[in-house]
KETIKOL-587597 format. One record per residue: residue number from 0; residue in three letters; x negated, y negated, z of N, C-alpha, C, O in turn. Coordinates in Angstrom, 3 decimals, padded with zeros to 6 digits. Example, Ala and Ser with C-alpha at 12.3 -4.5 7.8 and 13.67 -1.06 7.14 Angstrom:
2
{kolvex 0 ALA {-013.190 005.690 007.800} {-012.300 004.500 007.800} {-013.200 003.300 007.800} {-014.236 003.319 008.465}}
{kolvex 1 SER {-012.850 002.250 007.080} {-013.670 001.060 007.140} {-012.900 -000.030 007.870} {-013.409 -001.138 008.039}}
This chain:
81
{kolvex 0 MET {009.926 002.573 -004.127} {009.131 004.263 -005.448} {009.453 004.348 -007.480} {008.809 004.967 -008.327}}
{kolvex 1 ARG {010.453 003.621 -007.612} {010.556 003.207 -008.791} {010.050 002.223 -009.196} {010.408 002.078 -010.365}}
{kolvex 2 LEU {009.185 001.178 -008.783} {008.283 000.128 -009.207} {006.606 001.581 -009.892} {005.972 001.830 -010.917}}
{kolvex 3 LEU {006.702 002.063 -008.412} {005.020 003.269 -008.727} {005.590 003.804 -009.813} {004.705 003.517 -010.618}}
{kolvex 4 VAL {006.778 004.628 -010.740} {007.096 005.002 -011.800} {006.504 004.338 -012.784} {005.467 004.575 -013.403}}
{kolvex 5 CYS {007.577 003.150 -012.889} {007.332 002.188 -013.549} {005.709 002.078 -014.297} {005.399 001.684 -015.422}}
{kolvex 6 ALA {004.976 002.527 -013.327} {003.566 001.537 -013.385} {003.116 002.443 -013.967} {002.808 002.422 -015.159}}
{kolvex 7 ALA {002.977 003.663 -012.986} {002.431 004.857 -013.896} {003.123 005.464 -015.418} {002.487 006.133 -016.233}}
{kolvex 8 LEU {004.325 005.118 -015.536} {004.408 004.959 -017.046} {003.460 004.458 -018.155} {002.963 004.819 -019.222}}
{kolvex 9 CYS {003.491 003.470 -017.333} {002.748 002.098 -017.948} {001.817 003.072 -018.916} {001.831 003.499 -020.070}}
{kolvex 10 THR {000.819 003.176 -017.461} {-000.026 004.371 -018.090} {-000.374 005.236 -019.282} {-001.412 005.705 -019.749}}
{kolvex 11 LEU {000.555 005.251 -019.501} {001.088 006.456 -020.805} {001.453 005.739 -022.225} {001.508 006.312 -023.313}}
{kolvex 12 ALA {001.687 004.372 -021.970} {002.691 004.650 -023.350} {001.773 004.403 -024.599} {002.271 003.972 -025.639}}
{kolvex 13 CYS {000.018 004.760 -024.468} {-000.242 004.164 -025.697} {-000.263 006.454 -026.469} {-000.620 007.057 -027.481}}
{kolvex 14 LEU {000.446 006.817 -024.945} {000.814 008.450 -025.767} {001.913 008.517 -026.572} {003.025 008.023 -026.385}}
{kolvex 15 ALA {001.255 009.585 -028.062} {002.578 009.467 -029.073} {003.405 010.692 -027.852} {004.263 009.830 -027.668}}
{kolvex 16 ASP {003.787 011.655 -027.087} {004.364 012.980 -026.620} {005.381 011.992 -025.855} {004.936 010.915 -025.458}}
{kolvex 17 ILE {006.519 012.271 -025.671} {007.779 011.683 -025.477} {008.036 011.345 -023.930} {008.422 010.412 -023.226}}
{kolvex 18 LYS {007.374 013.307 -023.776} {007.269 013.789 -022.001} {006.132 013.178 -020.981} {004.916 013.212 -021.169}}
{kolvex 19 ASN {006.726 012.691 -020.016} {004.825 012.263 -018.684} {004.226 013.763 -018.754} {004.833 014.808 -018.524}}
{kolvex 20 PRO {002.788 013.583 -019.155} {001.607 014.071 -019.211} {001.405 013.743 -017.464} {000.205 013.757 -017.186}}
{kolvex 21 LEU {002.008 013.548 -016.640} {001.762 013.010 -015.661} {002.943 012.577 -014.779} {003.086 011.549 -014.117}}
{kolvex 22 ALA {003.812 013.718 -014.962} {004.831 013.390 -013.881} {004.324 014.518 -012.755} {003.946 015.634 -013.113}}
{kolvex 23 GLY {004.373 013.945 -010.826} {003.908 014.766 -010.359} {003.335 014.265 -010.091} {003.400 014.245 -008.862}}
{kolvex 24 GLN {002.267 013.392 -010.593} {000.726 013.461 -009.874} {000.328 011.917 -009.567} {-000.009 011.051 -010.375}}
{kolvex 25 PRO {000.461 011.836 -008.226} {-000.133 010.515 -007.670} {-000.808 009.495 -007.801} {-000.795 008.269 -007.685}}
{kolvex 26 GLU {-001.794 010.912 -008.256} {-003.781 009.783 -008.460} {-003.129 009.085 -009.875} {-003.708 008.027 -010.118}}
{kolvex 27 ALA {-002.259 009.357 -010.686} {-001.925 008.798 -011.404} {-001.417 006.488 -011.778} {-001.280 005.494 -012.491}}
{kolvex 28 VAL {-001.401 007.280 -010.367} {-000.026 005.614 -010.350} {-000.941 004.876 -009.619} {-000.245 004.231 -008.834}}
{kolvex 29 SER {-002.508 004.506 -009.362} {-002.673 003.204 -008.751} {-004.006 003.343 -010.538} {-005.161 003.362 -010.114}}
{kolvex 30 PRO {-003.983 003.429 -012.212} {-004.029 002.913 -012.522} {-003.218 002.811 -013.534} {-003.542 002.628 -014.707}}
{kolvex 31 GLY {-001.666 002.982 -012.900} {-000.682 002.666 -014.023} {-000.160 001.472 -013.325} {000.256 000.434 -013.839}}
{kolvex 32 LYS {-000.232 001.729 -012.286} {000.275 000.032 -011.282} {-000.654 -000.552 -012.062} {-000.161 -001.632 -012.387}}
{kolvex 33 ALA {-002.041 -000.412 -012.687} {-003.318 -001.351 -013.497} {-002.678 -002.011 -014.498} {-002.613 -003.198 -014.818}}
{kolvex 34 HIS {-002.167 -000.893 -014.975} {-001.400 -001.448 -016.357} {-000.164 -001.984 -016.493} {000.195 -002.804 -017.338}}
{kolvex 35 PHE {000.365 -001.573 -015.774} {001.635 -002.735 -015.800} {000.990 -003.963 -015.747} {000.984 -004.725 -016.713}}
{kolvex 36 GLY {000.217 -004.317 -014.243} {-000.376 -005.747 -014.064} {-000.926 -006.285 -015.336} {-001.034 -007.508 -015.419}}
{kolvex 37 GLU {-001.276 -005.570 -016.305} {-002.344 -006.578 -016.912} {-001.041 -006.331 -018.133} {-000.382 -007.347 -018.351}}
{kolvex 38 SER {-000.646 -005.102 -018.905} {000.087 -006.111 -019.932} {001.937 -005.355 -019.667} {002.714 -004.890 -020.501}}
{kolvex 39 CYS {002.059 -005.505 -018.375} {003.609 -005.723 -018.236} {004.221 -006.672 -017.099} {005.450 -006.612 -017.137}}
{kolvex 40 ALA {003.680 -007.647 -015.962} {003.712 -008.628 -015.449} {004.034 -009.486 -016.033} {004.271 -010.526 -015.419}}
{kolvex 41 ALA {004.196 -009.447 -017.519} {003.100 -010.638 -017.748} {005.142 -011.914 -018.063} {005.587 -013.034 -017.813}}
{kolvex 42 CYS {005.602 -010.482 -018.784} {006.922 -010.685 -018.254} {008.336 -010.349 -017.228} {009.349 -010.926 -016.833}}
{kolvex 43 HIS {007.686 -009.084 -017.112} {008.678 -008.339 -015.828} {007.914 -008.853 -014.698} {008.969 -008.377 -014.278}}
{kolvex 44 GLY {007.258 -009.278 -013.857} {006.758 -010.194 -013.085} {006.218 -009.168 -012.565} {006.594 -008.005 -012.712}}
{kolvex 45 ALA {005.069 -009.655 -011.765} {003.515 -009.265 -010.973} {004.476 -007.722 -009.736} {004.098 -006.594 -009.419}}
{kolvex 46 ASN {006.069 -008.714 -009.332} {006.927 -007.184 -008.926} {007.840 -006.873 -009.276} {008.769 -006.664 -008.496}}
{kolvex 47 ALA {007.907 -006.777 -010.070} {008.849 -006.580 -011.571} {010.285 -007.059 -011.515} {011.237 -006.697 -012.206}}
{kolvex 48 ARG {010.251 -007.638 -010.883} {011.694 -008.332 -010.698} {012.015 -009.837 -011.667} {012.309 -011.029 -011.580}}
{kolvex 49 GLY {011.793 -009.045 -012.338} {012.283 -009.746 -013.305} {011.460 -011.424 -013.424} {011.037 -012.020 -012.433}}
{kolvex 50 GLY {011.360 -012.052 -015.113} {010.695 -013.666 -014.651} {011.504 -013.523 -016.930} {012.715 -013.625 -017.126}}
{kolvex 51 ARG {010.517 -013.308 -018.119} {010.767 -014.134 -019.366} {012.083 -012.567 -019.012} {013.314 -012.538 -018.988}}
{kolvex 52 GLY {011.017 -011.489 -018.797} {011.678 -009.599 -019.509} {012.926 -009.972 -017.664} {013.005 -010.743 -016.707}}
{kolvex 53 PRO {013.524 -008.881 -018.206} {014.398 -008.214 -016.740} {013.779 -007.337 -015.964} {012.908 -006.496 -016.185}}
{kolvex 54 SER {014.530 -007.756 -014.753} {013.774 -006.745 -013.418} {014.246 -005.027 -013.989} {015.070 -004.370 -014.627}}
{kolvex 55 LEU {013.202 -004.991 -013.314} {012.533 -003.303 -014.001} {013.073 -002.470 -011.966} {013.107 -001.252 -011.789}}
{kolvex 56 VAL {013.470 -003.737 -010.550} {013.629 -003.114 -009.558} {015.387 -002.627 -009.717} {015.586 -001.426 -009.536}}
{kolvex 57 ASP {016.369 -003.317 -009.973} {017.273 -003.305 -009.238} {017.933 -003.807 -010.507} {019.041 -004.295 -010.287}}
{kolvex 58 ASN {017.630 -003.816 -011.512} {017.951 -003.180 -013.880} {018.886 -001.817 -013.358} {018.291 -000.857 -012.869}}
{kolvex 59 ASP {020.389 -001.803 -013.497} {021.530 -000.374 -013.551} {021.003 000.690 -014.356} {020.760 001.862 -014.071}}
{kolvex 60 ASN {020.759 -000.577 -016.427} {019.953 000.145 -016.771} {018.653 000.743 -017.108} {018.231 001.462 -018.014}}
{kolvex 61 VAL {018.157 000.176 -016.030} {016.862 000.985 -015.481} {017.559 002.341 -015.091} {017.458 003.426 -015.664}}
{kolvex 62 ARG {018.234 002.036 -014.062} {017.759 002.957 -012.559} {018.814 003.521 -013.174} {019.959 003.273 -012.795}}
{kolvex 63 HIS {018.588 004.241 -014.066} {020.709 005.481 -014.167} {019.528 005.709 -015.526} {020.069 005.722 -016.632}}
{kolvex 64 MET {018.362 005.844 -015.523} {017.614 005.806 -017.048} {016.765 007.616 -017.160} {015.919 008.025 -016.364}}
{kolvex 65 SER {017.071 008.048 -017.825} {016.231 009.515 -017.456} {015.279 009.165 -017.403} {015.072 008.060 -017.903}}
{kolvex 66 ASP {014.254 009.832 -016.827} {012.411 010.095 -016.886} {012.232 009.720 -018.510} {011.550 008.873 -019.086}}
{kolvex 67 GLU {013.063 010.633 -018.925} {011.791 010.962 -020.213} {012.527 009.205 -021.380} {011.949 008.705 -022.345}}
{kolvex 68 LYS {013.817 008.765 -020.781} {014.436 007.940 -021.573} {014.081 006.440 -020.982} {014.446 005.378 -021.486}}
{kolvex 69 LEU {013.059 006.656 -019.462} {012.088 005.525 -018.757} {010.808 005.372 -019.549} {010.086 004.392 -019.730}}
{kolvex 70 PHE {010.721 006.922 -020.069} {008.997 007.211 -020.144} {009.252 006.264 -021.736} {008.975 005.068 -021.830}}
{kolvex 71 SER {009.902 007.216 -023.038} {010.249 006.735 -024.478} {010.105 004.951 -024.078} {009.334 004.041 -024.381}}
{kolvex 72 THR {011.118 005.084 -023.380} {010.964 003.154 -023.516} {010.156 001.841 -023.964} {010.171 000.866 -024.716}}
{kolvex 73 ILE {008.955 002.969 -022.282} {007.499 002.036 -022.038} {006.793 003.046 -023.306} {005.876 002.913 -024.116}}
{kolvex 74 HIS {007.114 003.387 -023.195} {006.304 004.011 -024.712} {006.177 003.188 -026.115} {005.173 003.056 -026.815}}
{kolvex 75 ASP {007.780 002.558 -026.363} {007.782 002.467 -027.843} {008.464 000.945 -027.443} {008.925 000.153 -028.265}}
{kolvex 76 GLY {008.413 000.781 -026.205} {008.777 -000.277 -026.219} {009.923 -001.353 -027.077} {010.321 -001.076 -028.209}}
{kolvex 77 VAL {010.413 -002.764 -026.228} {011.588 -003.288 -026.705} {010.887 -004.575 -027.405} {009.928 -005.340 -027.303}}
{kolvex 78 PRO {011.987 -004.291 -028.156} {011.886 -006.254 -028.596} {012.028 -006.933 -028.283} {013.146 -007.441 -028.198}}
{kolvex 79 ALA {010.483 -007.645 -027.706} {010.953 -009.703 -027.187} {011.865 -010.548 -026.753} {011.625 -011.422 -027.586}}
{kolvex 80 ALA {012.283 -010.765 -026.444} {013.977 -011.816 -026.373} {013.710 -012.511 -027.092} {014.491 -013.410 -027.401}}
């Protein structure tokens, strides 16, 4: 489920608003999943379990983020290691 939320939020990465305007809209999951595959999977792995970047599935830092913080992190990005 967290992967689907991350995928849906990835779709919103180009928006300037910190709040997720698609929260609660299941139709946003499919395009979000596609965006994750195109923009995130290279580092985080196709299953979001990590690769060059950290796992998004079992990462305590990610699991404890508020929706706003998670969205903001996806929107603003993080420096590549």
